[in-house]
Every structure is written in C-alpha cells, then in structure tokens.
N, CA, C and O atoms as a GROMACS GRO file, in nm:
protein
  580
    1UNK      N    1   0.162  -0.032   2.500
    1UNK     CA    2   0.194  -0.004   2.405
    1UNK      C    3   0.267  -0.168   2.299
    1UNK      O    4   0.314  -0.153   2.186
    2UNK      N    5   0.265  -0.218   2.325
    2UNK     CA    6   0.214  -0.351   2.142
    2UNK      C    7   0.234  -0.300   2.107
    2UNK      O    8   0.339  -0.246   2.072
    3UNK      N    9   0.057  -0.279   2.092
    3UNK     CA   10  -0.041  -0.196   2.048
    3UNK      C   11   0.009  -0.138   1.913
    3UNK      O   12   0.010  -0.173   1.795
    4UNK      N   13   0.041  -0.050   1.975
    4UNK     CA   14   0.124   0.037   1.912
    4UNK      C   15   0.231   0.019   1.833
    4UNK      O   16   0.198   0.066   1.724
    5UNK      N   17   0.299  -0.007   1.830
    5UNK     CA   18   0.411  -0.094   1.714
    5UNK      C   19   0.363  -0.151   1.658
    5UNK      O   20   0.357  -0.123   1.538
    6UNK      N   21   0.305  -0.256   1.705
    6UNK     CA   22   0.255  -0.377   1.638
    6UNK      C   23   0.174  -0.224   1.430
    6UNK      O   24   0.216  -0.209   1.316
    7UNK      N   25   0.039  -0.155   1.524
    7UNK     CA   26  -0.018  -0.100   1.454
    7UNK      C   27   0.068  -0.019   1.316
    7UNK      O   28   0.034  -0.008   1.198
    8UNK      N   29   0.186   0.028   1.386
    8UNK     CA   30   0.268   0.147   1.331
    8UNK      C   31   0.357   0.012   1.242
    8UNK      O   32   0.375   0.016   1.120
    9UNK      N   33   0.373  -0.026   1.272
    9UNK     CA   34   0.503  -0.175   1.170
    9UNK      C   35   0.402  -0.198   1.054
    9UNK      O   36   0.433  -0.173   0.937
   10UNK      N   37   0.240  -0.264   1.102
   10UNK     CA   38   0.181  -0.322   0.991
   10UNK      C   39   0.163  -0.163   0.851
   10UNK      O   40   0.159  -0.151   0.728
   11UNK      N   41   0.159  -0.061   0.989
   11UNK     CA   42   0.141   0.076   0.836
   11UNK      C   43   0.295   0.091   0.825
   11UNK      O   44   0.313   0.121   0.707
   12UNK      N   45   0.370   0.088   0.864
   12UNK     CA   46   0.447   0.090   0.751
   12UNK      C   47   0.484  -0.007   0.648
   12UNK      O   48   0.465   0.030   0.533
   13UNK      N   49   0.533  -0.124   0.665
   13UNK     CA   50   0.542  -0.243   0.614
   13UNK      C   51   0.432  -0.263   0.516
   13UNK      O   52   0.428  -0.339   0.420
   14UNK      N   53   0.316  -0.154   0.572
   14UNK     CA   54   0.204  -0.183   0.411
   14UNK      C   55   0.217  -0.119   0.277
   14UNK      O   56   0.186  -0.146   0.161
   15UNK      N   57   0.285  -0.009   0.352
   15UNK     CA   58   0.280   0.164   0.280
   15UNK      C   59   0.420   0.121   0.239
   15UNK      O   60   0.408   0.172   0.128
   16UNK      N   61   0.612   0.041   0.233
   16UNK     CA   62   0.652   0.003   0.212
   16UNK      C   63   0.641  -0.073   0.072
   16UNK      O   64   0.640  -0.029  -0.042
   17UNK      N   65   0.634  -0.182   0.115
   17UNK     CA   66   0.538  -0.322  -0.002
   17UNK      C   67   0.432  -0.203  -0.140
   17UNK      O   68   0.472  -0.169  -0.252
   18UNK      N   69   0.339  -0.179  -0.094
   18UNK     CA   70   0.289  -0.032  -0.174
   18UNK      C   71   0.328   0.045  -0.294
   18UNK      O   72   0.270   0.063  -0.401
   19UNK      N   73   0.507   0.108  -0.222
   19UNK     CA   74   0.583   0.098  -0.272
   19UNK      C   75   0.659   0.107  -0.360
   19UNK      O   76   0.678   0.199  -0.440
   20UNK      N   77   0.712  -0.006  -0.348
   20UNK     CA   78   0.771  -0.086  -0.402
   20UNK      C   79   0.756  -0.147  -0.538
   20UNK      O   80   0.831  -0.120  -0.632
   21UNK      N   81   0.609  -0.266  -0.546
   21UNK     CA   82   0.527  -0.273  -0.631
   21UNK      C   83   0.443  -0.227  -0.718
   21UNK      O   84   0.363  -0.276  -0.798
   22UNK      N   85   0.484  -0.106  -0.682
   22UNK     CA   86   0.326   0.000  -0.764
   22UNK      C   87   0.464   0.054  -0.832
   22UNK      O   88   0.448   0.031  -0.952
   23UNK      N   89   0.617   0.127  -0.810
   23UNK     CA   90   0.690   0.165  -0.851
   23UNK      C   91   0.770   0.064  -0.975
   23UNK      O   92   0.823   0.095  -1.082
   24UNK      N   93   0.756  -0.041  -0.921
   24UNK     CA   94   0.807  -0.106  -1.038
   24UNK      C   95   0.646  -0.140  -1.172
   24UNK      O   96   0.654  -0.169  -1.291
   25UNK      N   97   0.556  -0.126  -1.112
   25UNK     CA   98   0.450  -0.136  -1.228
   25UNK      C   99   0.458  -0.011  -1.304
   25UNK      O  100   0.440  -0.042  -1.422
   26UNK      N  101   0.472   0.083  -1.296
   26UNK     CA  102   0.521   0.158  -1.329
   26UNK      C  103   0.660   0.174  -1.366
   26UNK      O  104   0.685   0.291  -1.340
   27UNK      N  105   0.734   0.134  -1.400
   27UNK     CA  106   0.871   0.069  -1.482
   27UNK      C  107   0.828   0.008  -1.595
   27UNK      O  108   0.856   0.049  -1.707
   28UNK      N  109   0.756  -0.098  -1.570
   28UNK     CA  110   0.651  -0.196  -1.628
   28UNK      C  111   0.612  -0.140  -1.755
   28UNK      O  112   0.662  -0.158  -1.866
   29UNK      N  113   0.540  -0.089  -1.728
   29UNK     CA  114   0.477   0.084  -1.830
   29UNK      C  115   0.480   0.176  -1.940
   29UNK      O  116   0.414   0.220  -2.034
   30UNK      N  117   0.652   0.188  -1.845
   30UNK     CA  118   0.737   0.266  -1.889
   30UNK      C  119   0.705   0.218  -2.013
   30UNK      O  120   0.698   0.096  -2.024
   31UNK      N  121   0.675   0.320  -2.155
   31UNK     CA  122   0.732   0.345  -2.276
   31UNK      C  123   0.513   0.278  -2.319
   31UNK      O  124   0.504   0.208  -2.419
   32UNK      N  125   0.431   0.296  -2.273
   32UNK     CA  126   0.339   0.192  -2.291
   32UNK      C  127   0.198   0.316  -2.288
   32UNK      O  128   0.217   0.435  -2.260
   33UNK      N  129   0.076   0.263  -2.319
   33UNK     CA  130   0.029   0.400  -2.368
   33UNK      C  131  -0.099   0.351  -2.265
   33UNK      O  132  -0.208   0.327  -2.317
   34UNK      N  133  -0.080   0.336  -2.110
   34UNK     CA  134  -0.210   0.330  -2.082
   34UNK      C  135  -0.291   0.440  -1.993
   34UNK      O  136  -0.221   0.525  -1.937
   35UNK      N  137  -0.433   0.446  -1.974
   35UNK     CA  138  -0.446   0.549  -1.909
   35UNK      C  139  -0.395   0.547  -1.770
   35UNK      O  140  -0.309   0.604  -1.703
   36UNK      N  141  -0.435   0.506  -1.764
   36UNK     CA  142  -0.414   0.358  -1.585
   36UNK      C  143  -0.294   0.463  -1.505
   36UNK      O  144  -0.291   0.470  -1.382
   37UNK      N  145  -0.167   0.566  -1.619
   37UNK     CA  146  -0.061   0.559  -1.545
   37UNK      C  147  -0.039   0.671  -1.479
   37UNK      O  148   0.066   0.692  -1.418
   38UNK      N  149  -0.149   0.764  -1.486
   38UNK     CA  150  -0.141   0.889  -1.391
   38UNK      C  151  -0.252   0.865  -1.296
   38UNK      O  152  -0.271   0.959  -1.219
   39UNK      N  153  -0.328   0.767  -1.282
   39UNK     CA  154  -0.383   0.786  -1.152
   39UNK      C  155  -0.313   0.641  -1.048
   39UNK      O  156  -0.326   0.638  -0.926
   40UNK      N  157  -0.230   0.514  -1.141
   40UNK     CA  158  -0.094   0.509  -1.062
   40UNK      C  159  -0.001   0.540  -0.994
   40UNK      O  160   0.062   0.483  -0.905
   41UNK      N  161   0.006   0.652  -1.049
   41UNK     CA  162   0.170   0.762  -1.028
   41UNK      C  163   0.085   0.818  -0.876
   41UNK      O  164   0.129   0.769  -0.773
   42UNK      N  165  -0.006   0.894  -0.866
   42UNK     CA  166  -0.097   0.995  -0.738
   42UNK      C  167  -0.079   0.854  -0.637
   42UNK      O  168  -0.004   0.858  -0.538
   43UNK      N  169  -0.170   0.706  -0.680
   43UNK     CA  170  -0.160   0.594  -0.584
   43UNK      C  171  -0.058   0.599  -0.497
   43UNK      O  172  -0.080   0.614  -0.376
   44UNK      N  173   0.117   0.584  -0.568
   44UNK     CA  174   0.198   0.578  -0.538
   44UNK      C  175   0.197   0.691  -0.473
   44UNK      O  176   0.155   0.671  -0.359
   45UNK      N  177   0.220   0.783  -0.489
   45UNK     CA  178   0.294   0.920  -0.365
   45UNK      C  179   0.171   0.944  -0.301
   45UNK      O  180   0.152   1.063  -0.328
   46UNK      N  181   0.068   0.904  -0.228
   46UNK     CA  182  -0.010   0.849  -0.140
   46UNK      C  183   0.084   0.804  -0.001
   46UNK      O  184   0.101   0.840   0.116
   47UNK      N  185   0.146   0.668  -0.130
   47UNK     CA  186   0.136   0.596   0.008
   47UNK      C  187   0.268   0.618   0.007
   47UNK      O  188   0.328   0.561   0.099
   48UNK      N  189   0.338   0.687  -0.073
   48UNK     CA  190   0.472   0.787  -0.032
   48UNK      C  191   0.493   0.815   0.046
   48UNK      O  192   0.570   0.770   0.131
   49UNK      N  193   0.377   0.973   0.038
   49UNK     CA  194   0.336   1.066   0.175
   49UNK      C  195   0.295   0.955   0.312
   49UNK      O  196   0.320   1.011   0.419
   50UNK      N  197   0.246   0.832   0.328
   50UNK     CA  198   0.267   0.802   0.451
   50UNK      C  199   0.342   0.653   0.436
   50UNK      O  200   0.248   0.584   0.474
   51UNK      N  201   0.409   0.593   0.418
   51UNK     CA  202   0.442   0.571   0.405
   51UNK      C  203   0.674   0.681   0.512
   51UNK      O  204   0.786   0.640   0.545
   52UNK      N  205   0.599   0.815   0.511
   52UNK     CA  206   0.700   0.929   0.522
   52UNK      C  207   0.597   0.904   0.644
   52UNK      O  208   0.577   0.784   0.658
   53UNK      N  209   0.542   0.967   0.716
   53UNK     CA  210   0.407   0.941   0.796
   53UNK      C  211   0.495   0.870   0.906
   53UNK      O  212   0.557   0.895   1.009
   54UNK      N  213   0.450   0.732   0.796
   54UNK     CA  214   0.457   0.666   0.924
   54UNK      C  215   0.638   0.647   0.982
   54UNK      O  216   0.641   0.643   1.106
   55UNK      N  217   0.758   0.637   0.929
   55UNK     CA  218   0.845   0.654   0.938
   55UNK      C  219   0.938   0.774   1.067
   55UNK      O  220   1.034   0.776   1.144
   56UNK      N  221   0.818   0.863   1.013
   56UNK     CA  222   0.920   0.909   1.148
   56UNK      C  223   0.755   0.933   1.330
   56UNK      O  224   0.764   0.994   1.437
   57UNK      N  225   0.675   0.877   1.288
   57UNK     CA  226   0.606   0.812   1.429
   57UNK      C  227   0.690   0.720   1.470
   57UNK      O  228   0.692   0.687   1.589
   58UNK      N  229   0.779   0.658   1.372
   58UNK     CA  230   0.853   0.560   1.456
   58UNK      C  231   0.997   0.525   1.490
   58UNK      O  232   1.082   0.444   1.526
   59UNK      N  233   0.971   0.614   1.463
   59UNK     CA  234   1.147   0.780   1.495
   59UNK      C  235   1.084   0.774   1.680
   59UNK      O  236   1.106   0.713   1.784
   60UNK      N  237   0.976   0.905   1.611
   60UNK     CA  238   0.952   0.911   1.753
   60UNK      C  239   0.930   0.861   1.833
   60UNK      O  240   0.960   0.899   1.946
   61UNK      N  241   0.842   0.711   1.796
   61UNK     CA  242   0.816   0.623   1.928
   61UNK      C  243   0.923   0.511   1.928
   61UNK      O  244   0.897   0.391   1.936
   62UNK      N  245   1.081   0.581   1.916
   62UNK     CA  246   1.185   0.464   1.888
   62UNK      C  247   1.171   0.305   1.931
   62UNK      O  248   1.183   0.242   2.035
   63UNK      N  249   1.117   0.258   1.706
   63UNK     CA  250   1.074   0.144   1.731
   63UNK      C  251   1.209   0.111   1.652
   63UNK      O  252   1.294   0.192   1.615
   64UNK      N  253   1.209  -0.001   1.638
   64UNK     CA  254   1.283  -0.039   1.521
   64UNK      C  255   1.207  -0.216   1.428
   64UNK      O  256   1.187  -0.323   1.485
   65UNK      N  257   1.185  -0.186   1.289
   65UNK     CA  258   1.016  -0.205   1.270
   65UNK      C  259   1.130  -0.291   1.148
   65UNK      O  260   1.229  -0.254   1.084
   66UNK      N  261   1.065  -0.401   1.161
   66UNK     CA  262   1.041  -0.538   1.080
   66UNK      C  263   1.075  -0.524   0.950
   66UNK      O  264   0.970  -0.555   0.895
   67UNK      N  265   1.182  -0.490   0.830
   67UNK     CA  266   1.174  -0.451   0.755
   67UNK      C  267   1.071  -0.516   0.666
   67UNK      O  268   0.977  -0.549   0.739
   68UNK      N  269   1.032  -0.567   0.480
   68UNK     CA  270   0.996  -0.665   0.432
   68UNK      C  271   1.034  -0.688   0.380
   68UNK      O  272   1.099  -0.619   0.301
   69UNK      N  273   1.013  -0.902   0.387
   69UNK     CA  274   1.148  -0.917   0.325
   69UNK      C  275   1.185  -0.906   0.259
   69UNK      O  276   1.114  -0.830   0.193
   70UNK      N  277   1.327  -0.947   0.170
   70UNK     CA  278   1.330  -0.912  -0.004
   70UNK      C  279   1.249  -1.076  -0.067
   70UNK      O  280   1.229  -1.102  -0.186
   71UNK      N  281   1.217  -1.160   0.043
   71UNK     CA  282   1.158  -1.227  -0.077
   71UNK      C  283   0.975  -1.229  -0.087
   71UNK      O  284   0.899  -1.301  -0.151
   72UNK      N  285   0.950  -1.117   0.006
   72UNK     CA  286   0.806  -1.108  -0.042
   72UNK      C  287   0.795  -0.954  -0.152
   72UNK      O  288   0.718  -0.912  -0.237
   73UNK      N  289   0.887  -0.923  -0.106
   73UNK     CA  290   0.907  -0.783  -0.216
   73UNK      C  291   0.959  -0.861  -0.378
   73UNK      O  292   0.904  -0.831  -0.484
   74UNK      N  293   1.110  -0.998  -0.366
   74UNK     CA  294   1.072  -0.956  -0.496
   74UNK      C  295   0.898  -1.074  -0.602
   74UNK      O  296   0.831  -1.079  -0.706
   75UNK      N  297   0.921  -1.153  -0.436
   75UNK     CA  298   0.799  -1.158  -0.538
   75UNK      C  299   0.605  -1.133  -0.588
   75UNK      O  300   0.507  -1.188  -0.637
   76UNK      N  301   0.664  -0.991  -0.519
   76UNK     CA  302   0.537  -0.939  -0.548
   76UNK      C  303   0.530  -0.868  -0.694
   76UNK      O  304   0.439  -0.860  -0.777
   77UNK      N  305   0.743  -0.792  -0.691
   77UNK     CA  306   0.789  -0.764  -0.820
   77UNK      C  307   0.733  -0.894  -0.914
   77UNK      O  308   0.627  -0.898  -0.977
   78UNK      N  309   0.851  -1.008  -0.901
   78UNK     CA  310   0.724  -1.118  -1.002
   78UNK      C  311   0.682  -1.108  -1.069
   78UNK      O  312   0.706  -1.108  -1.190
   79UNK      N  313   0.534  -1.085  -0.957
   79UNK     CA  314   0.401  -1.141  -1.006
   79UNK      C  315   0.327  -1.004  -1.088
   79UNK      O  316   0.229  -1.018  -1.162
   80UNK      N  317   0.408  -0.835  -1.054
   80UNK     CA  318   0.320  -0.747  -1.124
   80UNK      C  319   0.423  -0.730  -1.259
   80UNK      O  320   0.423  -0.627  -1.327
   81UNK      N  321   0.511  -0.848  -1.285
   81UNK     CA  322   0.589  -0.809  -1.498
   81UNK      C  323   0.524  -0.948  -1.517
   81UNK      O  324   0.541  -0.986  -1.633
   82UNK      N  325   0.439  -1.059  -1.422
   82UNK     CA  326   0.345  -1.170  -1.495
   82UNK      C  327   0.199  -1.090  -1.518
   82UNK      O  328   0.096  -1.106  -1.582
   83UNK      N  329   0.221  -1.054  -1.484
   83UNK     CA  330   0.082  -0.965  -1.472
   83UNK      C  331   0.059  -0.819  -1.568
   83UNK      O  332  -0.041  -0.751  -1.544
   84UNK      N  333   0.149  -0.778  -1.669
   84UNK     CA  334   0.172  -0.735  -1.734
   84UNK      C  335   0.229  -0.698  -1.842
   84UNK      O  336   0.235  -0.599  -1.914
   85UNK      N  337   0.311  -0.902  -1.829
   85UNK     CA  338   0.316  -0.940  -1.963
   85UNK      C  339   0.270  -0.982  -1.982
   85UNK      O  340   0.288  -0.992  -2.103
   86UNK      N  341   0.195  -1.039  -1.958
   86UNK     CA  342   0.058  -1.138  -2.021
   86UNK      C  343  -0.101  -1.038  -2.031
   86UNK      O  344  -0.198  -1.113  -2.042
   87UNK      N  345  -0.137  -0.902  -2.029
   87UNK     CA  346  -0.239  -0.861  -2.143
   87UNK      C  347  -0.157  -0.730  -1.935
   87UNK      O  348  -0.152  -0.741  -1.813
   88UNK      N  349  -0.110  -0.610  -2.072
   88UNK     CA  350  -0.108  -0.505  -2.000
   88UNK      C  351  -0.217  -0.390  -1.960
   88UNK      O  352  -0.205  -0.306  -1.872
   89UNK      N  353  -0.359  -0.416  -2.077
   89UNK     CA  354  -0.456  -0.436  -2.092
   89UNK      C  355  -0.457  -0.276  -1.893
   89UNK      O  356  -0.382  -0.281  -1.796
   90UNK      N  357  -0.577  -0.168  -1.922
   90UNK     CA  358  -0.598  -0.072  -1.828
   90UNK      C  359  -0.704  -0.096  -1.773
   90UNK      O  360  -0.754   0.000  -1.714
   91UNK      N  361  -0.787  -0.244  -1.767
   91UNK     CA  362  -0.856  -0.342  -1.706
   91UNK      C  363  -0.778  -0.413  -1.622
   91UNK      O  364  -0.818  -0.393  -1.507
   92UNK      N  365  -0.681  -0.489  -1.625
   92UNK     CA  366  -0.656  -0.564  -1.621
   92UNK      C  367  -0.550  -0.498  -1.455
   92UNK      O  368  -0.556  -0.490  -1.332
   93UNK      N  369  -0.474  -0.472  -1.560
   93UNK     CA  370  -0.415  -0.358  -1.431
   93UNK      C  371  -0.489  -0.316  -1.332
   93UNK      O  372  -0.464  -0.364  -1.221
   94UNK      N  373  -0.594  -0.221  -1.344
   94UNK     CA  374  -0.728  -0.178  -1.181
   94UNK      C  375  -0.731  -0.328  -1.134
   94UNK      O  376  -0.747  -0.345  -1.013
   95UNK      N  377  -0.716  -0.455  -1.222
   95UNK     CA  378  -0.765  -0.560  -1.181
   95UNK      C  379  -0.652  -0.595  -1.054
   95UNK      O  380  -0.706  -0.628  -0.949
   96UNK      N  381  -0.519  -0.591  -1.052
   96UNK     CA  382  -0.462  -0.641  -1.044
   96UNK      C  383  -0.404  -0.580  -0.788
   96UNK      O  384  -0.393  -0.629  -0.676
   97UNK      N  385  -0.392  -0.410  -0.890
   97UNK     CA  386  -0.447  -0.329  -0.786
   97UNK      C  387  -0.547  -0.284  -0.749
   97UNK      O  388  -0.524  -0.188  -0.675
   98UNK      N  389  -0.632  -0.300  -0.759
   98UNK     CA  390  -0.718  -0.345  -0.638
   98UNK      C  391  -0.759  -0.478  -0.585
   98UNK      O  392  -0.844  -0.525  -0.509
   99UNK      N  393  -0.676  -0.511  -0.648
   99UNK     CA  394  -0.649  -0.674  -0.550
   99UNK      C  395  -0.549  -0.641  -0.405
   99UNK      O  396  -0.579  -0.685  -0.294
  100UNK      N  397  -0.410  -0.543  -0.434
  100UNK     CA  398  -0.404  -0.560  -0.311
  100UNK      C  399  -0.418  -0.474  -0.254
  100UNK      O  400  -0.360  -0.465  -0.146
  101UNK      N  401  -0.511  -0.361  -0.305
  101UNK     CA  402  -0.523  -0.258  -0.237
  101UNK      C  403  -0.659  -0.331  -0.126
  101UNK      O  404  -0.673  -0.263  -0.025
  102UNK      N  405  -0.732  -0.426  -0.132
  102UNK     CA  406  -0.811  -0.441  -0.086
  102UNK      C  407  -0.807  -0.561  -0.025
  102UNK      O  408  -0.903  -0.588   0.046
  103UNK      N  409  -0.664  -0.690  -0.039
  103UNK     CA  410  -0.578  -0.767   0.045
  103UNK      C  411  -0.570  -0.654   0.161
  103UNK      O  412  -0.633  -0.702   0.256
  104UNK      N  413  -0.520  -0.526   0.197
  104UNK     CA  414  -0.412  -0.404   0.259
  104UNK      C  415  -0.617  -0.314   0.349
  104UNK      O  416  -0.656  -0.218   0.416
  105UNK      N  417  -0.651  -0.393   0.306
  105UNK     CA  418  -0.837  -0.385   0.356
  105UNK      C  419  -0.872  -0.389   0.431
  105UNK      O  420  -0.924  -0.321   0.520
  106UNK      N  421  -0.836  -0.521   0.391
  106UNK     CA  422  -0.913  -0.552   0.502
  106UNK      C  423  -0.817  -0.620   0.628
  106UNK      O  424  -0.852  -0.637   0.745
  107UNK      N  425  -0.688  -0.652   0.568
  107UNK     CA  426  -0.585  -0.545   0.709
  107UNK      C  427  -0.604  -0.549   0.829
  107UNK      O  428  -0.615  -0.612   0.934
  108UNK      N  429  -0.605  -0.435   0.762
  108UNK     CA  430  -0.558  -0.258   0.870
  108UNK      C  431  -0.686  -0.293   0.913
  108UNK      O  432  -0.690  -0.344   1.025
  109UNK      N  433  -0.822  -0.274   0.835
  109UNK     CA  434  -0.988  -0.289   0.902
  109UNK      C  435  -0.928  -0.349   1.036
  109UNK      O  436  -0.914  -0.288   1.142
  110UNK      N  437  -0.900  -0.471   1.012
  110UNK     CA  438  -0.879  -0.590   1.108
  110UNK      C  439  -0.759  -0.558   1.261
  110UNK      O  440  -0.780  -0.599   1.375
  111UNK      N  441  -0.624  -0.466   1.209
  111UNK     CA  442  -0.569  -0.405   1.289
  111UNK      C  443  -0.614  -0.296   1.395
  111UNK      O  444  -0.562  -0.265   1.502
  112UNK      N  445  -0.759  -0.234   1.316
  112UNK     CA  446  -0.814  -0.112   1.388
  112UNK      C  447  -0.812  -0.134   1.454
  112UNK      O  448  -0.726  -0.128   1.542
  113UNK      N  449  -0.978  -0.202   1.444
  113UNK     CA  450  -1.091  -0.284   1.553
  113UNK      C  451  -0.970  -0.351   1.687
  113UNK      O  452  -0.984  -0.339   1.809
  114UNK      N  453  -0.840  -0.429   1.601
  114UNK     CA  454  -0.809  -0.495   1.755
  114UNK      C  455  -0.762  -0.403   1.811
  114UNK      O  456  -0.776  -0.430   1.931
  115UNK      N  457  -0.699  -0.281   1.799
  115UNK     CA  458  -0.633  -0.191   1.877
  115UNK      C  459  -0.679  -0.130   1.868
  115UNK      O  460  -0.593  -0.077   1.938
  116UNK      N  461  -0.739  -0.064   1.851
  116UNK     CA  462  -0.783   0.127   1.849
  116UNK      C  463  -0.830   0.150   1.974
  116UNK      O  464  -0.826   0.258   2.034
  117UNK      N  465  -0.885   0.024   2.021
  117UNK     CA  466  -0.847   0.116   2.258
  117UNK      C  467  -0.770   0.140   2.275
  117UNK      O  468  -0.756   0.232   2.356
  118UNK      N  469  -0.651   0.080   2.215
  118UNK     CA  470  -0.520   0.016   2.342
  118UNK      C  471  -0.424   0.112   2.282
  118UNK      O  472  -0.364   0.181   2.365
  119UNK      N  473  -0.390   0.137   2.133
  119UNK     CA  474  -0.295   0.171   2.112
  119UNK      C  475  -0.288   0.388   2.114
  119UNK      O  476  -0.354   0.488   2.144
  120UNK      N  477  -0.169   0.348   2.066
  120UNK     CA  478  -0.162   0.555   2.109
  120UNK      C  479  -0.238   0.635   1.876
  120UNK      O  480  -0.213   0.634   1.756
  121UNK      N  481  -0.306   0.670   1.958
  121UNK     CA  482  -0.454   0.766   1.911
  121UNK      C  483  -0.413   0.832   1.757
  121UNK      O  484  -0.494   0.845   1.665
  122UNK      N  485  -0.237   0.878   1.750
  122UNK     CA  486  -0.222   0.945   1.633
  122UNK      C  487  -0.173   0.867   1.531
  122UNK      O  488  -0.175   0.898   1.411
  123UNK      N  489  -0.110   0.724   1.598
  123UNK     CA  490  -0.064   0.602   1.530
  123UNK      C  491  -0.239   0.513   1.401
  123UNK      O  492  -0.241   0.474   1.284
  124UNK      N  493  -0.354   0.520   1.516
  124UNK     CA  494  -0.434   0.454   1.498
  124UNK      C  495  -0.560   0.589   1.429
  124UNK      O  496  -0.678   0.560   1.448
  125UNK      N  497  -0.528   0.746   1.344
  125UNK     CA  498  -0.569   0.779   1.274
  125UNK      C  499  -0.473   0.784   1.196
  125UNK      O  500  -0.527   0.822   1.092
  126UNK      N  501  -0.337   0.769   1.169
  126UNK     CA  502  -0.331   0.716   1.084
  126UNK      C  503  -0.344   0.622   0.989
  126UNK      O  504  -0.356   0.644   0.868
  127UNK      N  505  -0.338   0.461   1.071
  127UNK     CA  506  -0.425   0.379   1.010
  127UNK      C  507  -0.538   0.407   0.949
  127UNK      O  508  -0.548   0.375   0.831
  128UNK      N  509  -0.663   0.482   1.024
  128UNK     CA  510  -0.709   0.495   0.944
  128UNK      C  511  -0.707   0.554   0.856
  128UNK      O  512  -0.740   0.504   0.748
  129UNK      N  513  -0.673   0.665   0.863
  129UNK     CA  514  -0.591   0.749   0.673
  129UNK      C  515  -0.577   0.669   0.556
  129UNK      O  516  -0.631   0.702   0.450
  130UNK      N  517  -0.495   0.546   0.569
  130UNK     CA  518  -0.438   0.493   0.558
  130UNK      C  519  -0.618   0.424   0.442
  130UNK      O  520  -0.644   0.441   0.323
  131UNK      N  521  -0.669   0.377   0.511
  131UNK     CA  522  -0.773   0.238   0.521
  131UNK      C  523  -0.858   0.360   0.440
  131UNK      O  524  -0.965   0.316   0.399
  132UNK      N  525  -0.842   0.471   0.414
  132UNK     CA  526  -0.933   0.554   0.350
  132UNK      C  527  -0.887   0.611   0.266
  132UNK      O  528  -0.944   0.663   0.170
  133UNK      N  529  -0.776   0.609   0.292
  133UNK     CA  530  -0.786   0.622   0.150
  133UNK      C  531  -0.733   0.455  -0.049
  133UNK      O  532  -0.729   0.447  -0.172
  134UNK      N  533  -0.708   0.361   0.108
  134UNK     CA  534  -0.728   0.287  -0.040
  134UNK      C  535  -0.881   0.210  -0.044
  134UNK      O  536  -0.913   0.114  -0.114
  135UNK      N  537  -0.977   0.296   0.069
  135UNK     CA  538  -1.076   0.272   0.016
  135UNK      C  539  -1.058   0.315  -0.161
  135UNK      O  540  -1.051   0.260  -0.271
  136UNK      N  541  -1.056   0.444  -0.103
  136UNK     CA  542  -1.128   0.585  -0.223
  136UNK      C  543  -1.016   0.504  -0.317
  136UNK      O  544  -1.065   0.470  -0.425
  137UNK      N  545  -0.885   0.468  -0.301
  137UNK     CA  546  -0.782   0.416  -0.432
  137UNK      C  547  -0.905   0.341  -0.460
  137UNK      O  548  -0.978   0.423  -0.516
  138UNK      N  549  -0.976   0.210  -0.451
  138UNK     CA  550  -1.066   0.111  -0.533
  138UNK      C  551  -1.133   0.224  -0.628
  138UNK      O  552  -1.113   0.235  -0.749
  139UNK      N  553  -1.204   0.295  -0.559
  139UNK     CA  554  -1.315   0.327  -0.633
  139UNK      C  555  -1.313   0.446  -0.717
  139UNK      O  556  -1.414   0.498  -0.764
  140UNK      N  557  -1.134   0.506  -0.744
  140UNK     CA  558  -1.099   0.593  -0.862
  140UNK      C  559  -1.062   0.480  -0.982
  140UNK      O  560  -1.068   0.494  -1.104
  141UNK      N  561  -1.023   0.366  -0.907
  141UNK     CA  562  -0.990   0.223  -1.014
  141UNK      C  563  -1.021   0.180  -1.059
  141UNK      O  564  -0.956   0.154  -1.160
  142UNK      N  565  -1.162   0.113  -1.044
  142UNK     CA  566  -1.278   0.072  -1.069
  142UNK      C  567  -1.314   0.108  -1.226
  142UNK      O  568  -1.332   0.015  -1.304
  143UNK      N  569  -1.320   0.211  -1.261
  143UNK     CA  570  -1.353   0.298  -1.405
  143UNK      C  571  -1.326   0.223  -1.485
  143UNK      O  572  -1.417   0.190  -1.561
  144UNK      N  573  -1.163   0.150  -1.508
  144UNK     CA  574  -1.088   0.104  -1.543
  144UNK      C  575  -1.164  -0.016  -1.566
  144UNK      O  576  -1.194  -0.047  -1.681
  145UNK      N  577  -1.199  -0.090  -1.463
  145UNK     CA  578  -1.276  -0.229  -1.525
  145UNK      C  579  -1.307  -0.225  -1.653
  145UNK      O  580  -1.363  -0.320  -1.707
   0.00000   0.00000   0.00000
C-alpha cells in the first residue's frame, strides 16, 4: 500500500508542478508572437487532466498528499521568467520545456519500475499514461528546436 501512495503522490506532485510552471510560461508569453504557444497550451491541458485523475484517485485511496513546496514553485517560476526574459524564441522555450519533461520521464520511469509489482494497478496505469504523454510531448516540442 505504501508503494501505491508514493507513486500516486509523485504523479500528483509532478502534474501540479507542471501545471504551475506551464501556466506561468503562458502568462509570460502573452502578447508575444510565439508559434509554440498552442503546443504549450495543449500540454498544459493534458497535465491538468492527469492532475484531476490523480486527485480523484487520492480521494478514493484516502491519501493526504504532500503539496509541492512554495519554494519549489517559486524557483520554477523564477527560472521560467529568467529564460523567457533572456530568450523567448520558440527554440529556447521548447528546449526549457523538454528539459522539464525529460526530468519527469526519468523520475516516473524509475518509480514505475520500482513499484509496478506492488502498487495498485490503476495507479501504475495512470503513471504509465503520464509517462507516454510526456514522451509524446517531447517529440512534439522537438519540431521547434
């Protein structure tokens, strides 16, 4: 059961952090003529969907997840602002978002490998779906590099 909680909590935190940073990125791109905005909006919508799915499972499993710390969110927001301020080209934005996605891919892959035998199958399936979505998103973002 601990494996289920840990995997679900990770999914929740990863999706929460992604929605926070992508929302901030889109705010910073308002009024700018970036072609990548639509792709970022679509990625954000998918993360919001997975966050909602994670929240539903958290409620079902009666888990009290740790929220992403305010410091982590502030750091991510500051990093996004700095990157967009110095270079808001589609290529740079794609690079930054891909880096975040790759970190998520590595982390969730490890957790799936560690917990897939012990964790609840619905949670493992959600984790696998998030992983596939992240991998697909990297491929979509490569066209902007």
